[in-house]
C-alpha positions in Angstrom: -15.5 -21.2 49.8 -12.1 -22.9 49.4 -9.6 -21.8 52.0 -12.1 -19.3 53.6 -14.0 -21.4 56.1 -13.9 -18.7 58.8 -15.9 -16.2 56.6 -18.7 -18.8 56.4 -19.4 -19.0 60.1 -22.8 -17.8 61.1 -24.6 -18.2 57.8 -27.8 -20.1 57.3 -28.0 -23.6 55.9 -31.3 -25.1 54.7 -31.1 -28.9 54.9 -33.8 -31.2 53.5 -34.4 -34.7 54.8 -32.9 -33.5 58.1 -34.8 -35.7 60.5 -32.7 -38.9 60.0 -29.5 -40.4 58.6 -27.1 -38.3 56.6 -29.3 -35.2 56.7 -29.3 -35.2 60.5 -25.6 -35.7 60.7 -24.9 -32.9 58.1 -27.0 -30.6 60.3 -24.7 -31.4 63.2 -21.7 -30.6 61.0 -23.0 -27.2 60.1 -24.0 -26.6 63.7 -20.4 -27.3 64.9 -19.3 -24.4 62.7 -22.0 -22.1 64.2 -24.2 -21.9 61.2 -27.9 -21.3 61.8 -30.1 -24.0 60.5 -33.4 -24.5 58.7 -34.3 -28.1 58.9 -36.9 -29.7 56.6 -38.6 -33.1 56.6 -42.1 -34.5 56.5 -42.1 -36.2 59.9 -43.0 -33.4 62.3 -42.2 -35.3 65.5 -38.8 -36.5 64.5 -37.9 -33.1 62.9 -38.9 -31.1 66.1 -36.8 -33.5 68.2 -33.7 -33.1 66.0 -34.1 -29.4 65.9 -34.4 -29.1 69.7 -31.5 -31.4 70.3 -29.1 -29.5 67.9 -30.2 -26.1 69.2 -29.5 -27.2 72.8 -26.2 -28.9 72.0 -24.6 -26.2 70.0 -26.4 -23.0 71.2 -27.5 -21.9 67.7 -30.8 -20.9 66.1 -32.5 -23.9 64.5 -35.8 -23.4 62.6 -37.8 -26.3 61.2 -40.3 -26.6 58.4 -42.5 -29.6 57.9 -42.9 -30.3 54.2 -43.3 -33.4 52.0 -41.1 -32.7 49.0 -42.4 -35.7 47.2 -45.6 -33.9 46.6 -45.9 -31.9 43.3 -46.2 -28.6 45.1 -43.9 -29.4 48.0 -40.8 -27.4 46.9 -42.9 -24.3 46.1 -44.7 -24.5 49.4 -41.3 -24.7 51.2 -40.0 -21.7 49.3 -43.1 -19.7 50.1 -42.6 -20.5 53.8 -38.9 -19.5 53.7 -39.9 -16.3 52.0 -42.7 -15.6 54.5 -40.3 -16.0 57.4 -37.7 -13.7 55.8 -35.0 -16.4 55.8 -31.9 -15.8 53.7 -30.4 -19.1 52.6 -26.6 -19.2 52.2 -26.2 -22.9 51.9 -28.8 -25.3 50.3 -28.4 -29.0 51.1 -30.6 -31.1 48.9 -30.4 -34.3 51.0 -34.0 -35.6 50.9 -34.3 -38.7 48.8 -35.9 -42.2 48.8 -35.4 -45.4 46.8 -37.7 -48.3 45.7 -36.5 -51.8 45.5 -37.8 -54.6 43.1 -38.6 -55.2 39.5 -39.7 -52.2 37.6 -42.6 -54.2 36.0 -44.0 -55.0 39.4 -43.4 -51.6 41.1 -46.2 -49.1 42.0 -45.9 -46.4 39.4 -47.2 -43.7 41.8 -44.5 -44.5 44.2 -41.9 -44.2 41.4 -43.3 -40.9 40.3 -43.2 -39.5 43.9 -39.6 -40.7 44.1 -38.7 -38.9 40.9 -40.4 -35.8 42.2 -38.4 -35.9 45.4 -35.0 -37.0 44.1 -35.0 -34.8 41.0 -37.7 -32.3 40.5 -37.9 -30.8 44.0 -34.1 -30.7 44.1 -34.1 -28.8 40.8 -36.8 -26.3 41.9 -35.1 -25.5 45.2 -31.8 -24.9 43.4 -33.4 -22.8 40.7 -35.2 -20.5 43.1 -32.5 -20.1 45.7 -29.5 -19.8 43.4 -30.2 -16.3 42.0 -29.9 -14.6 45.4 -26.7 -16.4 46.1 -25.3 -15.2 42.8 -26.3 -11.6 43.6 -24.4 -11.9 46.9 -21.6 -13.6 45.2 -21.3 -16.2 47.9 -23.0 -19.4 49.1 -23.1 -23.0 48.1 -25.3 -26.0 47.1 -24.6 -29.5 48.3 -26.6 -32.2 46.5 -26.7 -35.8 47.7 -26.5 -38.4 44.9 -25.1 -41.9 45.4 -22.6 -44.3 43.9 -25.7 -45.6 42.2 -25.2 -42.6 39.9 -22.3 -44.2 38.1 -24.1 -47.2 36.6 -27.5 -48.6 35.8 -29.2 -50.5 38.6 -31.4 -53.5 38.0 -33.9 -54.0 40.9 -33.7 -50.2 41.5 -33.9 -49.0 37.9 -35.7 -45.7 38.6 -33.7 -44.9 41.7 -30.3 -45.3 40.0 -31.6 -43.1 37.1 -32.6 -40.3 39.5 -29.2 -40.3 41.1 -27.5 -40.2 37.7 -29.5 -37.1 37.1 -28.3 -35.5 40.4 -24.7 -36.2 39.6 -24.8 -34.9 36.0 -26.8 -31.8 36.9 -24.5 -31.0 39.8 -21.3 -31.3 37.9 -22.6 -29.3 35.0 -23.9 -26.6 37.4 -20.6 -26.4 39.2 -18.9 -25.7 35.9 -21.4 -23.0 35.0 -20.9 -21.2 38.3 -17.1 -21.3 38.2 -15.8 -17.9 39.4 -19.2 -16.7 40.6 -18.5 -17.0 44.3 -21.1 -19.8 44.6 -20.0 -23.5 44.6 -21.8 -26.7 43.9 -20.8 -30.1 45.4 -22.3 -33.5 44.9 -21.8 -36.3 47.4 -22.0 -39.9 46.2 -22.2 -42.2 49.2 -22.3 -46.0 48.9 -24.4 -48.1 51.3 -24.9 -46.2 54.5 -26.6 -47.1 57.7 -29.7 -44.9 57.9 -33.4 -45.1 57.4 -32.9 -45.3 53.6 -32.6 -49.1 53.3 -35.6 -49.7 55.5 -37.8 -47.3 53.5 -36.6 -48.9 50.2 -37.1 -52.4 51.5 -33.5 -53.3 51.1 -32.6 -54.8 54.4 -32.0 -58.2 52.9 -29.9 -56.9 50.0 -26.3 -58.0 49.7 -25.3 -54.4 49.5 -26.1 -53.9 53.2 -24.1 -56.9 54.5 -20.6 -55.5 54.3 -18.7 -52.3 53.7 -21.5 -50.2 55.0 -20.5 -46.7 56.3 -22.0 -44.8 59.2 -24.1 -41.7 58.4 -21.9 -39.6 60.6 -18.7 -40.5 58.8 -20.3 -39.9 55.4 -21.6 -36.5 56.6 -18.2 -35.4 58.0 -16.5 -36.3 54.7 -19.2 -34.5 52.7 -19.1 -31.4 54.8 -15.3 -31.0 54.6 -15.3 -31.5 50.9 -18.1 -29.0 50.4 -16.5 -26.4 52.5 -13.2 -26.9 50.6 -15.0 -26.4 47.3 -14.7 -29.9 46.0 -17.2 -30.7 43.2 -17.6 -34.5 43.4 -17.2 -36.2 46.8 -17.2 -40.0 47.1 -16.8 -41.1 50.8 -14.8 -44.2 51.5 -12.0 -46.0 49.6 -14.2 -48.9 48.6 -16.8 -46.6 47.2 -14.2 -44.7 45.2 -12.9 -47.9 43.7 -16.3 -49.2 42.8 -17.2 -45.9 41.1 -14.0 -45.9 39.1 -14.2 -49.6 38.1 -17.5 -49.3 36.3 -16.0 -46.8 33.9 -13.7 -49.5 32.6 -15.9 -52.5 32.8 -17.8 -53.8 29.7 -21.1 -51.9 29.4 -23.2 -55.0 29.1 -21.5 -56.6 32.1 -22.0 -53.8 34.6 -25.8 -54.2 35.1 -25.2 -58.0 35.7 -22.7 -57.2 38.4 -25.0 -54.6 40.0 -27.9 -57.0 40.0 -25.9 -59.7 41.7 -24.8 -57.3 44.4 -28.4 -56.1 45.0 -30.1 -59.5 45.1 -31.4 -60.7 48.4 -29.1 -62.8 50.5 
C-alpha cells in the first residue's frame, strides 16, 4: 500500500469494535477516503447510530453486523454472515478489545477468559480466514490494535497486558511473513486514550488516566496514516514512544514495579 493510496479508494474495510472510541474514529478515517465499511460491535443501538451517521456524513455504503466477539463462536458467526452477504473484505481492522483491572487472584476467571477470546482468539481467527483471499488478490491489509501495554508486564492488569503482547508479537511476525505478497500488516500501540475502554475496565481512578491521555480521533488519524503508508509498528504520541522505548533498557525486575505504581489508584 505504501505510496499508492489512490488505488485503495473504494475498497471495503471491516472494523470490529466500531461503535465507540478508536474503532469509531478509524471508521471515519476510512470513510474520508471513500472506503465502504462493514462495522461490527455487540451494542446494536450504538452500532446502528454510528453506521447511519457515517453513511450520511460521507455518502458511502456502510453495513453493520451485530456480533459479540468475546463469545467462543463469535468470530465464526461473523465470518459466516460476511460470506452470506457476499462481502469481499479488503481491509481488516481488529480493533475490538477489553481490559480488566485488579489483582489476578481476585478477578473473575470467566471475565478473563472472555477477554482472552476477544483480544487474541477472535483476532487470530478473523485474520486466518480473511487473509487467504487477500493473498489471492495480492492486495489488502490488516490493522491490529495492541497497546503500549504490549511492551512490558502489567501488574493489576496482568492478563490484559499479556493479551496485547500477543497481538504485537503476532502482528510483527505476520508482517514479516507477508513481505512482498501485496498484503501488509500494521499494529498500533496506543497509550492511555479517552474512550469507553477505561470505564469498562474499571480504570477511571488509575494514575494512567490523569495525564498524557490522547484523544481517540488523534490516535485513529495516526494509526490510519501509518497503516496506509505500510508502517508495521505504530506508536501514537511522543510520550508513548519514549515509554515503549524506555522499558527495553530498564532492569527487568524494576519494570513491573514502575508499571504498578503508574496503574495504582490515585
